[in-house]
N, C-alpha and C positions, 0 to 999 in steps of 0.2 A: 421483570425484565430489567437488566442492568442498563446504565446509561450507555455503555459500550455497545450492547446489543441493540439498543434503540437507535443509536447513531448508525450502526451497521445497516439496519433496516431502512433508514432514511436514505443512505447512500445507494442502496439497492433500487430505490425508486427512481434514481437518476440513471439506472441502467448498468450499474456495476454488478458483477456476480458476488455471491456471498464471500468467496475467497478474496476477490479484489478489494471489496469493502473492508474486510478484516485486516488485510495487509496494509491498506492505506491508513486505517486508524492506528495500527501499531506503529507505523512510521511517524504519524503525527504525534503520538504519545511519547515516542523515544527520540524524536528529532532526526535520527539517522540510524540505520542498522545494516549490518552485513547480512549476506544471504543466509548463512547458517543460523544467525540469530532470528531471522524471520521464520525459518523452518521450525526452530525450537519453540518460539513463542506462539506461532499460529497453529502448530501441530498439523501442518499441511505438508504433503510430500514435496521434496525439492523440485521435481519437474513441474509440479503444479504452481509452485511459487514463481518459477521462471516464466511460465505462461501468463500468470496474473500480472507480473511486473511488466512484461512486454506490453500488455494492454494499458497499464497505467502510464507507461512511457509514451505510447501512442496518443493517449488522451491529454498528455502534457501536464499531468498532476503529480508526477514523480520524476526524479532524475537520478542518474548513476554518477557517482563521484569516484574517479579512479585515483587512488593514492599509490605510493611507491610499491607496496607489496599486496594490496588488497583493494576491493571495491566496496563502497558503501552506497546505500540507497537513501535518498533524502526526499521527503514530500514537499510539494508546493502547498501553500496555505489553502484551507478549505474555501476561502473566498474565490479562488481561481475556478473552482468547480462550477460555480453558478454562471461564470462567463463562458466556460468551455462547453457546457451542455446547452 
């Protein structure tokens, strides 16, 4: 099992779904991503990415950054998770 998969399993113990954990870890790894980049990297359908991001926003562990012509998603640090759960 890779480090990424191990971290994903740990995040799932906090109540995140597999998709939510995977997306969060991709965000942490890349600092910020556009929706299409998340879809491509996670290999998750776009509609599922939106649903997962909605939950990450609700949990307060990711934020949407609106720029002139596009949106990017940025994670909050992993340390926040321990306080949020």
